[in-house]
N, C-alpha and C positions, 0 to 999 in steps of 0.2 A: 556506258550511257544510261541516263536515268530512265526509269519506266514511267511513261506519261500517265497511265492509269493509276499507278500508285500515288503520283503527285496530285492528281485530281482528288483522290480520296483523302489524302493527307492535308491538303490545303484548299478546301472548298471556298475559303474567304478570298482567294485570289481571283475568283470569277465574278463577272458582273452579275448583279441580282437578276434572277429570271422573273418574268411577269407572273402574276398570280395564276394566270390561266395555263401556265406551262407545266403540265403534268404528263410526261411522256407516256404514250401508250405502250404497255409491255410487249404487245405483239410487234409493234413497229421496231422496237429495239432488238428483239430476239429473232426476227425473221430476216436474215441477210438477203434473201432472194428479192425482197421488196425493194432493196436499195441498189440493185445491180445496174440500173440505167441501161439494161441490155435490150429492151424491147424496141422494135422498129418504130412504133408509135411515139414512144418517149424520145427516142433519138431524133425523130423528125421535129418534134416540138422544140427540142434543144436548138436544132439548126435554124428554125424559123424565128424563134422568139428570144433567144439569148444573144447578147451583144458582145462585141469585142471589148476587152479591158481598155481603160484609158490609155491613149498613145504615150502618155507620160511614163508609163511603167516600162515598156521595152526600151525606151530611150534612157531611163534611169539605170536600168540593168546593164545596158551596153556601156554607159559611162563608168559604172562601177567596175566592170570587167576590164576596161581600158586603164584603170589606175595602176595595174601591175602587169598587164600584158598588152602587147601591141597587136592591132588588127593587121591583116584580116583574120577573122575567127572562122574556123572551118565547120564546126558542128555544134548544134544545140539540140537537146532532147527535151521535148515538151511532154511531160508525163501526166497522164490523165487528161489528155487533150480534148476529150469529148468530140464535138462536131467541128472542131478546128478554129473557133473564133480567136483564141489566144495564139494559136500556131501561126496564123497568117500575119499577125502583127510583128512577128519576129523576122520575117523574110528579108526586109531591107538591111538587116544588121549582120546576117550570117550567110556563109557560102552554102550551107546545107542545114535544113531544118527538118527534123523527124518528129512527128507527133505519135505518141504511144498511148494506147488505151486498151483496157481489157475487153471492151464491148465491140463486137463485130459490127453491130448496127450503128454505133457512133462513128466508127472508122469509115463505114460506107457513106454516111452523111457527110463526113469531113472531105472525103475524096470528091464527092459531087459538087462541093462548094468551094473548091480550091483550084485556082488557075496558075499560081506561081510555080515556075519550073524548078525552083530549088527546094520545094516542100514535098515530102513523102510521108506516108503513114504506115504503121504496122500494129498488129495486135500483140500485146504483151502485158504482163503484170508489172507493178511498180517495184517488186522485190526481185525481179529477174530480167533486168534490162538487156536488150539485144545489142550491146555495144562492148567493144574490147576495152581492156583495162587502160586507163589513162588516155582515152581517145576523144573525150567530150569537153568542149570549152565551157558550156553552160548546161546545167540541169535545172529546169524550171517546171513549175506546176501552178495552175490557176484554178482556184476554188475546188481543189481536189485532194491536197495532201492530208487533210484531216480525215479522209477516208482510208488512208494507207495504214499498214502496220509501220509506224514511223521508224522504229529501230531497224527493221529489215530494209526499209527504203533508204535510210540514211547510210547504212553500210554499203548498199548497192550504188548509191550516188557517189560516195567516196571512192569506190572502186573504179568507176568509169571516168571520173573527172581528171583532167590534166592538172599538174601542179599549178597553183594560182588560178585554177578554174573556179567557177562560181556556182552557187546555188541560189535560186530566186523563187520564193514561195509567196503567193499572194492570194487574197480572197476578197470577195465582196462582203460588205457589212451585212449583218442580219437586219438592220433597220434602214429603210429607204424613204427619205422624205420626198414628197411630191409638191410641185409648185404650180399654181394656176390662179392667175389674177389675184383677187383679194380672198380667195378661198383656200390658200395653201395650208393653213393650219387645220382646217376642217377635213380637207381631202387626205392630208397626211395621217390624221387620226383614224379615218376610216380604213386606209390601207394598212396601217399599223395593227389595227384590231384584226383584220383578216390574216395578217402574217402571224400574229400571236396565237390565233386559233390553230393555224397550221403547225406551229411549233410543238403542239401536242404530239405530232407525228414525226418529230425530228429524231434521228438516231442520236445516241449518246455522244458520238464524235462531234456533234454540232457545238458542244461546249467550247471547242477550240475557236470557233468563229466568234462566239460571245466573248471569249477571252482575248480577242484581237491577236490570236496566234502567239500569245506570250509564252506559253509552255513549250510550244514548238520551237520558238526562238531560243529558249533556255536549253532545250535538249540538243541543239546542234553543237557538236564538240569542237568546232573551230573557234579560235579566239578572235579572228578578224570577221566581225559580223555587225550588222546594224538593223534597225527596225524603223519603218516609216508608217505612221498611222494617219498621215495628213495628206492623202491623195484623194481627189474627187473629180468627177466628170459628170456633166449634165447632158442627158440624152433626151431629145424630144420623143415622146411616145404617145401614140393614139390609145384610146381606151381599148380598142381591139387588141393592140399589142400588149397593153398592160395585163389584160385578162389572159392572154397567151403566155406571158411571163409567169403568172401565178400557176397556170396549168402545167408549165414545164418544171416546176419545183418538185424535187423528189418527195418533199413532205406532202404535197398534194397527191402525188402518185401513190404514196403509202396510204393516205386517207382513202383514195379511190379503191385500193386493193382490199382494205379492211372494212370499208363501209360504202359500197358503191352507190346506194341510194342517197346517203348523206352528201357524198361528194358531188353527185349529179345536181343536187339542189344548191350547193355552196357557190358555184360559179355564177349562175344567174342572179342569185340573191346579192352577191357582192357587186356584180355589175350594176344592178338596179340602184344600190346604195351609192356607188361611185357617180353614176349619171345624175342622180338626184342631188348629191352634194355639190357637183359641178354646176348644176342648174342647166343642164343640156340634155338633148335626146340623141345626138349623133355619136356613133361609135368612132367616128373619125376625129372627134375632138382631141386636141393634142395637149398633154401636160408635160411638164419638165420632171424627169425622173433623175434624181440626184444620187448617183452611185458613189459610195464611199468605200475605199479600199484600205486593207492592211497589207503591208509588204515586208518580208524578211529577206535580207541579203546576207550571204556568207561566202567566205573565200577559203578554199582548200590551201593548206600551207604549201610553199614551194618545195 
């Protein structure tokens, strides 16, 4: 299996150009503790302000699985499940859904926010999954696989998948348009500027998001695979929720860890610009948040 780090260094032209302001902070890249998503505060922000993926994604994954296997499907593993938004969307399609995350705080939040009787959660790393060989119908990961050691994760996913079992990896785009009356272009530009500033604090693994998971797709050793970059969902979001979403980003949490005073000023300044651009004063003002996704599907040979 090819080494993704080597591929990045050998083929930088395969990646989307980064904004001029994107100069990763060395401390952000070299300090893995900043990116652990383990704190209770950060996990709570995840649960409160992160939304479930488009319902089109679990349906698409289910249909892909059905192409060569017949339901019912017994078990899905949602790896890097966070506070469970993606996990809950899988419940209608599988007899048993298990969300796996390395963070105890995230798992605690997921349990508090889940009522489905066929969902459970456990603490585990992506390269040591708590499943028997050939026992899982689907291994999936939402906005998380770029954090993993991919070679180790892929080996472990292959171990636990049944023959003709599937792998589904998807992520939210790094660019998020906003729509509001006749001010969509202006408010999108303000939000993009805020995101590009935070990109300075992105871990080097974020290059996979900018690359639409292309190298991850290429690194999967299965021949039966496909990639869909044309999935989107529009969510109504208040300005309060939009600011909460920004605060929940690990890039902001990294900024906060490295420059507490700067981070403290960033959110109110951004909020002020957003309200002024919308021409409103109410934090309950609703904009349309256009989430765009990249999805990779692959099937283990029979």
